[in-house]
C-alpha positions, 0 to 999 in steps of 0.5 A: 485923037479926040475930034473937035465937037462943033456947036450944032453937034454938041447941041444935038448931043445935049438934046438927045441926052435930055430926051433920054433923061425924060424917058428915065424920069417917066419910068421912075416917077411911078415908083414911090421911093424915086418920085422926088429923084424923077422930078429932080433929074428931069429939071437938072438933066434937061437944063444943059440943053436949054442953057446951051441954046442960051449960051450960043446967043451970049452977049459977051465972053463973060456971059458965055462963060457964065452960061457954060458954067451953069450947064456944067453945074446942072450936068454935075447935079444930074450925075449925082442924081444918076448915081443915087438912082443907080444905087436904088434901082439895080434893074436899071443899071445898064441904062444908068451906066450909059447915061452916066458915061454920056453925062461924064463926057458932057461934063468934060466937054463943058470943063474944056469949053469954059477953060478955052473961053477963059483963055480966049477972053484973056487974050 
């Protein structure tokens, strides 16, 4: 049985994920071949935490859905970036596997949240 994740818990989870992404980006920014990926993942991997904060203050159901979909888009971008880094830097595989797992779980949460918000908007 899945436990329901409340807004503060999801907010904290996103912030922790963003912090791990920052640490990863810092660790790979010194490697010439992954400098670009470092900058890219830093932007996309921290954006969901920031955008989710905005979603909590949405002005309407449509605005909430829009902001949640932005979070989802950024999470998917981050996941692809993690997959590329994983293929390039084999020595970071354990760290990347954990980040990819968390990223996938967050994607699932946002997909479900958007579906629920759409369903509630139609009522």
